[in-house]
N, CA, C and O atoms as CSV, one atom per row, in Angstrom:
chain,resi,resn,atom,element,x,y,z
A,1,MET,N,N,109.548,63.720,86.698
A,1,MET,CA,C,110.624,64.440,86.769
A,1,MET,C,C,110.710,65.660,87.093
A,1,MET,O,O,110.229,66.459,86.289
A,2,ILE,N,N,111.353,66.214,88.387
A,2,ILE,CA,C,111.210,67.373,88.664
A,2,ILE,C,C,112.448,68.128,87.980
A,2,ILE,O,O,113.500,67.655,88.412
A,3,ARG,N,N,112.603,68.906,87.274
A,3,ARG,CA,C,113.582,69.674,86.453
A,3,ARG,C,C,113.713,70.603,87.383
A,3,ARG,O,O,114.912,70.519,87.652
A,4,ASN,N,N,113.213,71.536,88.132
A,4,ASN,CA,C,113.651,72.642,88.913
A,4,ASN,C,C,113.512,72.518,90.370
A,4,ASN,O,O,112.671,73.171,90.988
A,5,PRO,N,N,114.186,71.829,90.838
A,5,PRO,CA,C,113.927,71.339,92.645
A,5,PRO,C,C,113.611,72.213,93.286
A,5,PRO,O,O,112.824,71.982,94.203
A,6,ARG,N,N,114.153,73.741,93.041
A,6,ARG,CA,C,113.799,74.860,94.202
A,6,ARG,C,C,112.518,75.088,93.932
A,6,ARG,O,O,111.920,75.197,95.003
A,7,ASP,N,N,111.668,75.238,92.848
A,7,ASP,CA,C,110.542,75.723,92.668
A,7,ASP,C,C,109.539,74.922,93.007
A,7,ASP,O,O,108.455,75.242,93.493
A,8,PHE,N,N,110.034,73.622,92.669
A,8,PHE,CA,C,108.946,72.564,93.166
A,8,PHE,C,C,108.992,72.391,94.580
A,8,PHE,O,O,107.844,72.309,95.017
A,9,PHE,N,N,109.970,72.290,95.584
A,9,PHE,CA,C,109.710,71.907,96.660
A,9,PHE,C,C,109.314,73.370,97.595
A,9,PHE,O,O,108.855,73.323,98.736
A,10,ALA,N,N,109.640,74.819,96.730
A,10,ALA,CA,C,108.884,75.877,97.613
A,10,ALA,C,C,107.743,75.783,97.490
A,10,ALA,O,O,106.988,76.352,98.278
A,11,GLY,N,N,107.314,75.075,96.518
A,11,GLY,CA,C,105.579,75.225,95.950
A,11,GLY,C,C,105.258,74.182,96.795
A,11,GLY,O,O,104.053,74.216,97.041
A,12,LEU,N,N,105.922,73.115,97.436
A,12,LEU,CA,C,104.977,72.021,98.071
A,12,LEU,C,C,105.194,72.395,99.722
A,12,LEU,O,O,104.626,71.825,100.654
A,13,LEU,N,N,106.256,73.605,99.828
A,13,LEU,CA,C,106.016,74.206,101.216
A,13,LEU,C,C,104.808,74.915,101.458
A,13,LEU,O,O,103.948,74.672,102.305
A,14,PHE,N,N,104.848,75.834,100.601
A,14,PHE,CA,C,103.617,76.485,100.529
A,14,PHE,C,C,102.562,76.161,100.556
A,14,PHE,O,O,101.759,76.816,101.222
A,15,ALA,N,N,102.178,75.086,99.880
A,15,ALA,CA,C,100.821,74.429,100.181
A,15,ALA,C,C,100.767,73.502,101.243
A,15,ALA,O,O,99.702,73.068,101.681
A,16,ALA,N,N,102.017,73.144,101.727
A,16,ALA,CA,C,101.848,72.592,103.451
A,16,ALA,C,C,101.589,73.331,104.263
A,16,ALA,O,O,101.041,73.002,105.314
A,17,PHE,N,N,101.952,74.594,103.938
A,17,PHE,CA,C,101.712,75.529,105.158
A,17,PHE,C,C,100.048,75.986,104.951
A,17,PHE,O,O,99.386,76.448,105.880
A,18,GLY,N,N,99.585,75.800,103.761
A,18,GLY,CA,C,98.093,76.234,103.246
A,18,GLY,C,C,96.977,75.193,103.908
A,18,GLY,O,O,95.898,75.474,104.429
A,19,VAL,N,N,97.566,73.970,103.723
A,19,VAL,CA,C,96.995,72.815,104.310
A,19,VAL,C,C,96.546,72.724,106.104
A,19,VAL,O,O,95.520,72.365,106.681
A,20,VAL,N,N,97.938,73.268,106.597
A,20,VAL,CA,C,98.205,73.566,107.975
A,20,VAL,C,C,97.453,74.826,108.474
A,20,VAL,O,O,97.068,74.918,109.639
A,21,ALA,N,N,97.310,75.547,107.780
A,21,ALA,CA,C,96.136,76.705,108.178
A,21,ALA,C,C,94.869,75.840,107.829
A,21,ALA,O,O,94.230,75.423,108.795
A,22,LEU,N,N,94.596,75.642,107.047
A,22,LEU,CA,C,93.203,74.994,106.753
A,22,LEU,C,C,92.673,74.119,107.952
A,22,LEU,O,O,91.588,74.345,108.489
A,23,VAL,N,N,93.407,73.241,108.279
A,23,VAL,CA,C,93.336,72.009,109.239
A,23,VAL,C,C,92.973,73.045,110.592
A,23,VAL,O,O,92.090,72.773,111.405
A,24,MET,N,N,93.833,74.273,110.656
A,24,MET,CA,C,93.906,74.584,112.193
A,24,MET,C,C,92.418,75.574,112.080
A,24,MET,O,O,92.025,75.886,113.204
A,25,VAL,N,N,91.916,75.881,111.431
A,25,VAL,CA,C,90.958,76.744,111.388
A,25,VAL,C,C,89.522,76.104,110.886
A,25,VAL,O,O,88.721,76.773,110.232
A,26,GLN,N,N,89.285,74.715,111.270
A,26,GLN,CA,C,88.199,73.937,110.815
A,26,GLN,C,C,87.090,74.352,111.678
A,26,GLN,O,O,85.932,74.436,111.267
A,27,ALA,N,N,87.512,74.650,113.066
A,27,ALA,CA,C,86.482,74.656,114.130
A,27,ALA,C,C,85.874,76.183,114.094
A,27,ALA,O,O,84.805,76.420,114.657
A,28,TYR,N,N,86.699,77.331,113.317
A,28,TYR,CA,C,86.134,78.649,113.671
A,28,TYR,C,C,84.810,78.662,112.206
A,28,TYR,O,O,84.840,78.065,111.130
A,29,ALA,N,N,83.770,79.601,112.787
A,29,ALA,CA,C,82.630,79.896,111.463
A,29,ALA,C,C,83.274,80.914,110.393
A,29,ALA,O,O,83.982,81.920,110.451
A,30,ILE,N,N,82.727,80.216,109.489
A,30,ILE,CA,C,83.225,81.040,108.214
A,30,ILE,C,C,82.228,82.187,107.842
A,30,ILE,O,O,82.734,83.068,107.148
A,31,GLY,N,N,81.052,82.332,108.133
A,31,GLY,CA,C,80.323,83.519,107.783
A,31,GLY,C,C,80.237,83.602,106.522
A,31,GLY,O,O,80.476,82.581,105.877
A,32,THR,N,N,79.809,85.058,105.692
A,32,THR,CA,C,79.656,85.138,104.771
A,32,THR,C,C,80.470,86.523,104.313
A,32,THR,O,O,81.113,87.157,105.150
A,33,PRO,N,N,80.411,86.835,103.268
A,33,PRO,CA,C,81.446,87.762,102.685
A,33,PRO,C,C,80.710,89.174,103.317
A,33,PRO,O,O,81.543,90.004,103.682
A,34,ALA,N,N,79.592,89.488,103.464
A,34,ALA,CA,C,78.927,90.613,104.209
A,34,ALA,C,C,79.367,90.462,105.639
A,34,ALA,O,O,79.730,91.456,106.268
A,35,ARG,N,N,79.352,89.195,106.213
A,35,ARG,CA,C,79.285,89.288,107.828
A,35,ARG,C,C,80.384,88.145,107.840
A,35,ARG,O,O,79.949,86.998,107.738
A,36,MET,N,N,81.765,88.317,107.952
A,36,MET,CA,C,83.194,87.439,107.978
A,36,MET,C,C,82.823,87.002,109.333
A,36,MET,O,O,82.205,87.591,110.220
A,37,GLY,N,N,83.420,85.668,109.276
A,37,GLY,CA,C,83.590,84.828,110.802
A,37,GLY,C,C,84.852,84.860,111.142
A,37,GLY,O,O,85.610,85.180,110.227
A,38,PRO,N,N,85.419,84.591,112.351
A,38,PRO,CA,C,86.537,84.263,112.354
A,38,PRO,C,C,87.581,83.393,111.689
A,38,PRO,O,O,88.808,83.394,111.780
A,39,GLY,N,N,86.614,82.544,110.893
A,39,GLY,CA,C,87.524,81.771,110.324
A,39,GLY,C,C,87.554,81.899,108.772
A,39,GLY,O,O,87.991,80.992,108.063
A,40,TYR,N,N,87.026,83.165,108.243
A,40,TYR,CA,C,86.923,83.507,106.773
A,40,TYR,C,C,88.237,83.672,106.213
A,40,TYR,O,O,88.664,82.986,105.285
A,41,PHE,N,N,89.011,84.793,106.916
A,41,PHE,CA,C,90.275,84.970,106.124
A,41,PHE,C,C,91.426,83.794,106.219
A,41,PHE,O,O,92.201,83.352,105.371
A,42,PRO,N,N,91.205,83.461,107.661
A,42,PRO,CA,C,92.422,82.227,107.445
A,42,PRO,C,C,92.173,81.459,106.689
A,42,PRO,O,O,93.152,80.997,106.103
A,43,ARG,N,N,90.917,80.959,106.322
A,43,ARG,CA,C,90.551,79.891,105.280
A,43,ARG,C,C,90.920,80.593,104.123
A,43,ARG,O,O,91.755,80.007,103.434
A,44,LEU,N,N,90.586,81.536,103.772
A,44,LEU,CA,C,90.865,82.145,102.434
A,44,LEU,C,C,92.726,82.228,102.301
A,44,LEU,O,O,93.347,81.675,101.394
A,45,LEU,N,N,93.239,82.877,103.196
A,45,LEU,CA,C,94.554,82.647,102.873
A,45,LEU,C,C,94.883,80.792,103.045
A,45,LEU,O,O,95.590,80.321,102.154
A,46,GLY,N,N,94.573,80.186,103.728
A,46,GLY,CA,C,95.012,78.853,103.478
A,46,GLY,C,C,94.497,78.182,102.295
A,46,GLY,O,O,94.836,77.009,102.142
A,47,ILE,N,N,93.691,78.754,101.380
A,47,ILE,CA,C,93.311,78.382,100.057
A,47,ILE,C,C,94.089,78.764,99.095
A,47,ILE,O,O,94.298,78.101,98.079
A,48,LEU,N,N,94.534,79.779,99.330
A,48,LEU,CA,C,95.396,81.000,98.358
A,48,LEU,C,C,96.799,80.238,98.407
A,48,LEU,O,O,97.403,80.025,97.356
A,49,LEU,N,N,97.341,79.806,99.716
A,49,LEU,CA,C,98.758,78.854,99.908
A,49,LEU,C,C,98.641,77.700,99.122
A,49,LEU,O,O,99.543,77.500,98.308
A,50,VAL,N,N,97.896,77.053,99.182
A,50,VAL,CA,C,97.547,75.752,98.520
A,50,VAL,C,C,97.639,75.855,96.981
A,50,VAL,O,O,98.311,75.181,96.200
A,51,ALA,N,N,96.794,76.864,96.753
A,51,ALA,CA,C,96.530,76.874,95.304
A,51,ALA,C,C,98.128,77.572,94.783
A,51,ALA,O,O,98.848,76.909,94.036
A,52,GLY,N,N,98.431,78.559,95.131
A,52,GLY,CA,C,99.830,79.104,94.989
A,52,GLY,C,C,101.087,78.358,94.653
A,52,GLY,O,O,101.970,78.476,93.803
A,53,GLY,N,N,100.773,77.364,95.865
A,53,GLY,CA,C,102.149,76.361,96.101
A,53,GLY,C,C,101.824,74.932,95.196
A,53,GLY,O,O,102.574,73.964,95.074
A,54,GLY,N,N,100.682,75.096,94.701
A,54,GLY,CA,C,100.570,73.763,93.753
A,54,GLY,C,C,100.835,74.211,92.454
A,54,GLY,O,O,101.296,73.483,91.575
A,55,ILE,N,N,100.440,75.878,92.254
A,55,ILE,CA,C,101.255,76.274,90.809
A,55,ILE,C,C,102.520,76.076,90.405
A,55,ILE,O,O,103.036,75.538,89.425
A,56,GLN,N,N,103.098,76.883,91.824
A,56,GLN,CA,C,104.457,76.691,91.974
A,56,GLN,C,C,105.214,75.490,92.239
A,56,GLN,O,O,106.421,75.533,92.476
A,57,ALA,N,N,104.531,74.396,92.205
A,57,ALA,CA,C,105.260,73.043,92.197
A,57,ALA,C,C,105.128,72.695,90.675
A,57,ALA,O,O,106.151,72.259,90.148
A,58,LEU,N,N,104.063,72.820,89.934
A,58,LEU,CA,C,103.917,72.376,88.783
A,58,LEU,C,C,105.073,73.097,88.104
A,58,LEU,O,O,105.883,72.480,87.414
A,59,ILE,N,N,105.136,74.313,88.291
A,59,ILE,CA,C,106.339,75.226,87.172
A,59,ILE,C,C,107.358,74.624,87.864
A,59,ILE,O,O,108.216,74.783,86.996
A,60,GLY,N,N,107.851,74.140,88.620
A,60,GLY,CA,C,109.441,73.357,89.307
A,60,GLY,C,C,109.355,72.216,88.266
A,60,GLY,O,O,110.272,71.959,87.485
A,61,LEU,N,N,107.805,71.344,88.336
A,61,LEU,CA,C,108.109,70.286,87.299
A,61,LEU,C,C,108.152,70.379,85.774
A,61,LEU,O,O,108.267,69.391,85.047
A,62,ARG,N,N,108.055,71.594,85.358
A,62,ARG,CA,C,108.161,72.112,83.925
A,62,ARG,C,C,109.328,72.828,83.607
A,62,ARG,O,O,110.080,72.455,82.707
A,63,SER,N,N,109.499,73.679,84.182
A,63,SER,CA,C,110.831,74.486,84.167
A,63,SER,C,C,112.153,74.320,83.998
A,63,SER,O,O,112.652,73.492,84.760
A,64,LYS,N,N,112.863,74.838,83.252
A,64,LYS,CA,C,114.228,74.591,83.581
A,64,LYS,C,C,114.870,75.085,84.535
A,64,LYS,O,O,114.629,76.232,84.914
A,65,PRO,N,N,115.629,74.466,84.998
A,65,PRO,CA,C,116.837,75.064,86.186
A,65,PRO,C,C,117.283,76.225,86.100
A,65,PRO,O,O,117.708,76.638,85.021
A,66,GLU,N,N,117.281,77.025,87.262
A,66,GLU,CA,C,118.039,78.380,87.253
A,66,GLU,C,C,119.493,77.967,87.623
A,66,GLU,O,O,119.878,76.973,88.239
A,67,LEU,N,N,120.067,78.805,87.182
A,67,LEU,CA,C,121.799,78.808,87.801
A,67,LEU,C,C,121.532,79.402,89.245
A,67,LEU,O,O,120.789,80.251,89.738
A,68,ALA,N,N,122.603,78.448,89.710
A,68,ALA,CA,C,123.147,78.917,91.338
A,68,ALA,C,C,123.215,80.262,91.572
A,68,ALA,O,O,123.963,80.992,90.921
A,69,VAL,N,N,122.470,80.668,92.477
A,69,VAL,CA,C,122.768,82.181,93.021
A,69,VAL,C,C,123.447,82.702,94.217
A,69,VAL,O,O,122.910,82.609,95.320
A,70,GLU,N,N,124.494,83.195,94.070
A,70,GLU,CA,C,125.311,83.211,95.249
A,70,GLU,C,C,124.317,84.269,96.330
A,70,GLU,O,O,123.461,85.096,96.014
A,71,TRP,N,N,124.740,83.927,97.473
A,71,TRP,CA,C,124.148,84.827,98.612
A,71,TRP,C,C,124.805,85.821,98.843
A,71,TRP,O,O,126.014,85.862,98.618
A,72,HIS,N,N,124.013,86.980,99.421
A,72,HIS,CA,C,125.077,88.118,99.926
A,72,HIS,C,C,124.406,88.569,101.332
A,72,HIS,O,O,123.510,89.363,101.614
A,73,TRP,N,N,125.152,87.798,102.006
A,73,TRP,CA,C,124.760,88.021,103.420
A,73,TRP,C,C,124.899,89.342,104.251
A,73,TRP,O,O,124.842,89.334,105.481
A,74,GLN,N,N,125.056,90.301,103.624
A,74,GLN,CA,C,125.157,91.363,104.568
A,74,GLN,C,C,124.020,92.395,104.343
A,74,GLN,O,O,123.634,93.166,105.221
A,75,PRO,N,N,123.463,92.331,102.942
A,75,PRO,CA,C,122.342,92.904,102.670
A,75,PRO,C,C,120.862,92.307,103.484
A,75,PRO,O,O,119.873,92.937,103.858
A,76,LEU,N,N,121.195,90.800,103.572
A,76,LEU,CA,C,119.943,90.296,104.377
A,76,LEU,C,C,120.302,90.409,105.891
A,76,LEU,O,O,119.311,90.164,106.579
A,77,PHE,N,N,121.409,90.704,106.617
A,77,PHE,CA,C,121.524,90.719,107.897
A,77,PHE,C,C,121.067,92.654,108.338
A,77,PHE,O,O,120.693,93.115,109.416
A,78,THR,N,N,121.292,93.316,107.094
A,78,THR,CA,C,121.048,94.787,107.604
A,78,THR,C,C,119.703,94.524,107.411
A,78,THR,O,O,119.098,94.652,108.475
A,79,LEU,N,N,118.826,94.135,106.276
A,79,LEU,CA,C,117.257,94.220,106.550
A,79,LEU,C,C,116.699,93.657,108.128
A,79,LEU,O,O,115.892,94.298,108.802
A,80,LEU,N,N,117.286,92.379,108.540
A,80,LEU,CA,C,116.778,92.138,109.711
A,80,LEU,C,C,117.067,92.791,111.037
A,80,LEU,O,O,116.593,92.549,112.147
A,81,ILE,N,N,118.270,93.986,110.519
A,81,ILE,CA,C,118.791,94.643,111.806
A,81,ILE,C,C,117.816,95.532,111.374
A,81,ILE,O,O,117.367,95.800,112.489
A,82,SER,N,N,117.084,96.253,110.542
A,82,SER,CA,C,116.661,97.284,110.430
A,82,SER,C,C,114.690,97.135,111.099
A,82,SER,O,O,113.990,97.966,111.677
A,83,VAL,N,N,114.413,95.762,110.674
A,83,VAL,CA,C,113.490,95.328,111.296
A,83,VAL,C,C,113.312,95.246,112.900
A,83,VAL,O,O,112.396,95.623,113.630
A,84,ALA,N,N,114.584,94.586,113.176
A,84,ALA,CA,C,114.457,94.506,114.864
A,84,ALA,C,C,114.323,95.652,115.461
A,84,ALA,O,O,113.497,95.821,116.358
A,85,LEU,N,N,115.351,96.841,114.911
A,85,LEU,CA,C,115.592,98.495,115.413
A,85,LEU,C,C,114.312,98.829,115.296
A,85,LEU,O,O,114.033,99.610,116.206
A,86,PHE,N,N,113.315,98.591,114.546
A,86,PHE,CA,C,111.920,99.196,114.515
A,86,PHE,C,C,110.617,98.689,115.758
A,86,PHE,O,O,109.674,99.234,116.332
A,87,ILE,N,N,111.289,97.275,115.718
A,87,ILE,CA,C,110.571,96.955,116.943
A,87,ILE,C,C,111.107,97.417,117.948
A,87,ILE,O,O,110.333,98.100,118.619
A,88,VAL,N,N,112.451,97.303,118.468
A,88,VAL,CA,C,113.047,97.848,119.775
A,88,VAL,C,C,112.885,99.622,119.589
A,88,VAL,O,O,113.001,100.228,120.654
A,89,MET,N,N,112.732,100.144,118.837
A,89,MET,CA,C,112.709,101.453,118.915
A,89,MET,C,C,111.313,102.122,119.458
A,89,MET,O,O,111.245,103.003,120.315
A,90,THR,N,N,110.183,101.489,118.748
A,90,THR,CA,C,109.025,102.219,118.346
A,90,THR,C,C,107.929,102.458,120.081
A,90,THR,O,O,107.045,103.312,120.137
A,91,PRO,N,N,108.236,101.619,121.170
A,91,PRO,CA,C,108.010,102.091,122.341
A,91,PRO,C,C,108.243,103.616,122.760
A,91,PRO,O,O,107.432,104.487,123.074
A,92,TRP,N,N,109.469,103.631,122.667
A,92,TRP,CA,C,110.498,104.927,123.018
A,92,TRP,C,C,110.324,105.750,122.219
A,92,TRP,O,O,109.852,106.792,122.674
A,93,LEU,N,N,110.551,105.719,120.961
A,93,LEU,CA,C,110.690,106.448,119.637
A,93,LEU,C,C,109.504,107.083,118.839
A,93,LEU,O,O,109.463,108.165,118.252
A,94,GLY,N,N,108.558,106.121,118.978
A,94,GLY,CA,C,107.285,106.334,118.300
A,94,GLY,C,C,107.296,105.676,116.993
A,94,GLY,O,O,108.385,105.272,116.586
A,95,LEU,N,N,106.243,105.503,116.267
A,95,LEU,CA,C,106.242,104.954,114.887
A,95,LEU,C,C,106.716,105.945,114.033
A,95,LEU,O,O,107.180,105.282,113.105
A,96,ILE,N,N,106.899,107.180,113.752
A,96,ILE,CA,C,107.454,107.913,112.902
A,96,ILE,C,C,108.984,107.693,113.089
A,96,ILE,O,O,109.658,106.985,112.341
A,97,VAL,N,N,109.328,108.184,113.864
A,97,VAL,CA,C,110.964,108.295,114.003
A,97,VAL,C,C,111.499,106.939,113.836
A,97,VAL,O,O,112.653,106.924,113.406
A,98,ALA,N,N,110.856,105.567,114.108
A,98,ALA,CA,C,111.040,104.291,114.396
A,98,ALA,C,C,111.008,103.690,112.830
A,98,ALA,O,O,111.824,102.861,112.426
A,99,ALA,N,N,109.958,104.234,112.044
A,99,ALA,CA,C,110.097,104.115,110.499
A,99,ALA,C,C,111.100,104.688,109.959
A,99,ALA,O,O,111.695,104.063,109.081
A,100,LEU,N,N,111.417,105.610,110.219
A,100,LEU,CA,C,112.299,106.742,109.594
A,100,LEU,C,C,113.778,105.932,109.584
A,100,LEU,O,O,114.410,105.796,108.537
A,101,VAL,N,N,114.244,105.419,110.855
A,101,VAL,CA,C,115.246,104.655,111.127
A,101,VAL,C,C,115.371,103.197,110.421
A,101,VAL,O,O,116.400,102.754,109.911
A,102,MET,N,N,114.218,102.596,110.491
A,102,MET,CA,C,114.015,101.453,109.668
A,102,MET,C,C,114.122,101.545,108.101
A,102,MET,O,O,114.542,100.620,107.408
A,103,SER,N,N,113.667,102.846,107.584
A,103,SER,CA,C,113.854,102.929,106.411
A,103,SER,C,C,115.429,103.451,105.783
A,103,SER,O,O,115.814,103.284,104.626
A,104,PHE,N,N,116.097,104.038,106.767
A,104,PHE,CA,C,117.306,104.564,106.452
A,104,PHE,C,C,118.462,103.448,106.508
A,104,PHE,O,O,119.546,103.537,105.931
A,105,VAL,N,N,117.988,102.288,107.381
A,105,VAL,CA,C,119.122,101.091,107.813
A,105,VAL,C,C,118.610,100.139,106.366
A,105,VAL,O,O,119.410,99.609,105.594
A,106,ALA,N,N,117.366,100.093,106.258
A,106,ALA,CA,C,116.982,99.201,105.122
A,106,ALA,C,C,117.709,99.603,104.026
A,106,ALA,O,O,118.541,98.859,103.506
A,107,SER,N,N,117.449,100.816,103.592
A,107,SER,CA,C,118.150,101.353,102.391
A,107,SER,C,C,119.771,101.188,102.514
A,107,SER,O,O,120.371,101.405,101.461
A,108,ALA,N,N,120.352,100.931,103.337
A,108,ALA,CA,C,121.693,100.977,103.293
A,108,ALA,C,C,122.270,99.711,103.277
A,108,ALA,O,O,123.393,99.601,103.767
A,109,ALA,N,N,121.661,98.629,102.758
A,109,ALA,CA,C,121.360,97.560,102.390
A,109,ALA,C,C,121.554,97.215,100.659
A,109,ALA,O,O,122.047,96.239,100.093
A,110,SER,N,N,120.998,98.346,100.182
A,110,SER,CA,C,121.488,98.582,98.643
A,110,SER,C,C,122.873,99.168,98.491
A,110,SER,O,O,123.535,99.725,99.367
A,111,ARG,N,N,123.281,98.892,96.915
A,111,ARG,CA,C,124.087,99.437,96.723
A,111,ARG,C,C,123.703,101.066,96.228
A,111,ARG,O,O,124.498,102.000,96.344
A,112,GLU,N,N,122.943,101.131,95.916
A,112,GLU,CA,C,122.040,102.241,95.214
A,112,GLU,C,C,121.160,102.846,96.365
A,112,GLU,O,O,119.940,103.002,96.312
A,113,PHE,N,N,122.191,103.238,97.672
A,113,PHE,CA,C,121.409,104.158,98.737
A,113,PHE,C,C,121.421,105.585,98.017
A,113,PHE,O,O,122.276,105.972,97.221
A,114,ARG,N,N,120.104,106.408,98.534
A,114,ARG,CA,C,119.929,107.531,98.259
A,114,ARG,C,C,119.067,108.410,99.303
A,114,ARG,O,O,117.839,108.422,99.226
A,115,TRP,N,N,119.918,109.304,100.495
A,115,TRP,CA,C,119.275,109.594,101.804
A,115,TRP,C,C,117.704,110.476,101.238
A,115,TRP,O,O,116.755,110.518,102.022
A,116,GLN,N,N,117.616,111.003,100.110
A,116,GLN,CA,C,116.608,111.855,100.186
A,116,GLN,C,C,115.403,110.593,99.943
A,116,GLN,O,O,114.426,110.565,100.691
A,117,GLU,N,N,115.588,109.456,98.718
A,117,GLU,CA,C,114.906,108.511,98.909
A,117,GLU,C,C,114.123,107.823,100.396
A,117,GLU,O,O,112.940,107.826,100.739
A,118,ALA,N,N,115.240,107.315,100.995
A,118,ALA,CA,C,114.964,106.639,102.318
A,118,ALA,C,C,114.320,107.592,103.079
A,118,ALA,O,O,113.464,107.107,103.818
A,119,LEU,N,N,114.477,109.047,103.155
A,119,LEU,CA,C,113.864,110.128,104.120
A,119,LEU,C,C,112.064,110.297,103.483
A,119,LEU,O,O,111.152,110.428,104.300
A,120,LEU,N,N,111.823,110.270,102.163
A,120,LEU,CA,C,110.602,109.917,101.751
A,120,LEU,C,C,109.828,108.847,102.039
A,120,LEU,O,O,108.631,108.980,102.294
A,121,VAL,N,N,110.551,107.471,102.021
A,121,VAL,CA,C,109.981,106.209,102.416
A,121,VAL,C,C,109.558,106.303,103.679
A,121,VAL,O,O,108.453,105.884,104.026
A,122,GLY,N,N,110.387,106.852,104.464
A,122,GLY,CA,C,110.502,106.531,105.701
A,122,GLY,C,C,109.092,107.400,106.392
A,122,GLY,O,O,108.241,106.903,107.128
A,123,VAL,N,N,109.149,108.631,105.968
A,123,VAL,CA,C,108.014,109.622,106.247
A,123,VAL,C,C,106.820,108.865,105.786
A,123,VAL,O,O,106.030,108.617,106.697
A,124,ILE,N,N,106.588,108.566,104.969
A,124,ILE,CA,C,105.407,107.722,104.097
A,124,ILE,C,C,104.745,106.498,104.731
A,124,ILE,O,O,103.586,106.088,104.777
A,125,LEU,N,N,106.154,105.984,105.297
A,125,LEU,CA,C,105.772,104.486,105.980
A,125,LEU,C,C,105.343,104.682,107.239
A,125,LEU,O,O,104.474,103.978,107.753
A,126,GLY,N,N,105.994,105.773,107.897
A,126,GLY,CA,C,105.460,106.010,109.266
A,126,GLY,C,C,104.243,106.801,109.354
A,126,GLY,O,O,103.312,106.534,110.114
A,127,GLY,N,N,104.284,107.787,108.548
A,127,GLY,CA,C,102.723,108.523,108.242
A,127,GLY,C,C,101.390,107.243,108.230
A,127,GLY,O,O,100.464,107.229,109.041
A,128,ALA,N,N,101.575,106.318,107.203
A,128,ALA,CA,C,100.776,105.571,106.782
A,128,ALA,C,C,100.347,104.537,107.866
A,128,ALA,O,O,99.157,104.238,107.972
A,129,ALA,N,N,101.477,103.879,108.828
A,129,ALA,CA,C,101.343,103.284,110.156
A,129,ALA,C,C,100.670,104.015,111.140
A,129,ALA,O,O,99.752,103.497,111.776
A,130,ALA,N,N,101.009,105.090,111.319
A,130,ALA,CA,C,100.361,106.007,112.297
A,130,ALA,C,C,98.568,105.972,111.776
A,130,ALA,O,O,97.687,105.465,112.469
A,131,ALA,N,N,98.367,106.543,110.605
A,131,ALA,CA,C,97.197,106.541,109.921
A,131,ALA,C,C,96.271,105.472,110.425
A,131,ALA,O,O,95.314,105.622,111.185
A,132,VAL,N,N,96.766,104.241,109.809
A,132,VAL,CA,C,96.138,102.988,109.750
A,132,VAL,C,C,96.005,102.149,111.008
A,132,VAL,O,O,94.954,101.635,111.392
A,133,PHE,N,N,96.920,102.086,111.473
A,133,PHE,CA,C,97.121,101.317,113.220
A,133,PHE,C,C,96.615,102.352,114.365
A,133,PHE,O,O,95.659,102.050,115.079
A,134,VAL,N,N,97.258,103.511,114.498
A,134,VAL,CA,C,97.094,104.175,115.407
A,134,VAL,C,C,95.419,104.889,115.723
A,134,VAL,O,O,94.569,104.706,116.594
A,135,TYR,N,N,95.518,105.715,114.571
A,135,TYR,CA,C,94.085,106.294,114.057
A,135,TYR,C,C,93.022,105.827,113.473
A,135,TYR,O,O,91.900,106.300,113.655
A,136,GLY,N,N,93.266,104.906,112.758
A,136,GLY,CA,C,92.579,103.812,112.208
A,136,GLY,C,C,91.873,103.031,112.955
A,136,GLY,O,O,90.699,103.225,113.270
A,137,LEU,N,N,92.820,101.763,113.392
A,137,LEU,CA,C,92.262,100.717,114.328
A,137,LEU,C,C,92.333,100.861,115.711
A,137,LEU,O,O,92.042,99.993,116.534
A,138,GLY,N,N,92.710,101.933,115.925
A,138,GLY,CA,C,92.862,102.116,117.645
A,138,GLY,C,C,93.694,101.533,118.463
A,138,GLY,O,O,93.536,101.390,119.675
A,139,VAL,N,N,94.999,101.031,117.523
A,139,VAL,CA,C,95.982,99.891,118.281
A,139,VAL,C,C,96.886,101.355,119.059
A,139,VAL,O,O,97.332,102.415,118.621
A,140,PRO,N,N,96.822,100.600,120.590
A,140,PRO,CA,C,97.859,101.623,121.331
A,140,PRO,C,C,99.551,101.528,121.154
A,140,PRO,O,O,100.371,100.970,121.883
A,141,LEU,N,N,99.733,102.257,119.958
A,141,LEU,CA,C,101.072,102.282,119.804
A,141,LEU,C,C,101.445,104.223,119.746
A,141,LEU,O,O,100.702,105.074,119.257
A,142,PRO,N,N,102.735,104.441,120.376
A,142,PRO,CA,C,103.334,105.781,120.210
A,142,PRO,C,C,103.200,106.269,118.851
A,142,PRO,O,O,103.426,105.503,117.915
A,143,VAL,N,N,102.806,107.635,118.629
A,143,VAL,CA,C,103.071,108.325,117.305
A,143,VAL,C,C,104.715,108.586,117.296
A,143,VAL,O,O,105.621,108.182,116.567
A,144,TRP,N,N,104.655,109.552,118.587
A,144,TRP,CA,C,105.910,110.377,118.500
A,144,TRP,C,C,106.656,109.968,119.780
A,144,TRP,O,O,106.071,109.419,120.714
A,145,PRO,N,N,108.068,110.275,119.791
A,145,PRO,CA,C,108.928,109.761,120.971
A,145,PRO,C,C,108.116,110.644,122.290
A,145,PRO,O,O,107.399,111.641,122.369
A,146,TRP,N,N,108.753,109.534,123.327
A,146,TRP,CA,C,108.328,109.520,124.683
A,146,TRP,C,C,108.450,111.474,125.222
A,146,TRP,O,O,107.690,112.185,125.881
A,147,PHE,N,N,109.544,111.690,124.660
A,147,PHE,CA,C,110.017,113.165,125.432
A,147,PHE,C,C,108.972,114.026,124.624
A,147,PHE,O,O,108.894,115.111,125.200
A,148,MET,N,N,108.180,113.995,123.585
A,148,MET,CA,C,107.753,114.963,122.844
A,148,MET,C,C,106.127,114.915,123.194
A,148,MET,O,O,105.338,115.722,122.704
A,149,GLY,N,N,105.723,113.814,124.144
A,149,GLY,CA,C,104.443,113.455,124.679
A,149,GLY,C,C,103.580,112.819,123.627
A,149,GLY,O,O,103.729,113.238,122.479
A,150,ARG,N,N,102.776,111.952,123.826
A,150,ARG,CA,C,102.057,110.991,123.160
A,150,ARG,C,C,100.966,111.512,122.428
A,150,ARG,O,O,100.238,110.756,121.784
């Protein structure tokens, strides 16, 4: 008997995504941990999804049901808007400014919004994204706004 359908079906969904991933990467070479092939990481993620989903489904079979949770739609849409703004603004304003804007808009979704924390998170997030993706991996993304030179 399913005691907590929410956990049970969420676990089944994760496991199903894992199975789909494992089926899709069957043709890719796995390689070794020292020389990973193109199928190594996707296969690992698929296995983790199946295992985690199975555990979550078992928890749903054994745990007591939770009380119904009330949805708060405004914070959800605020977070989605912050990500959309980041995507739209990055080509023109660069990673640093887009990360700052995203941080401020996403932080506004919380009742405990503090502009100092949003500023710090935005600076760290933008700097880390530029360091990893632009300078580390060589992804051709602008770091600064177009009018400041790239």
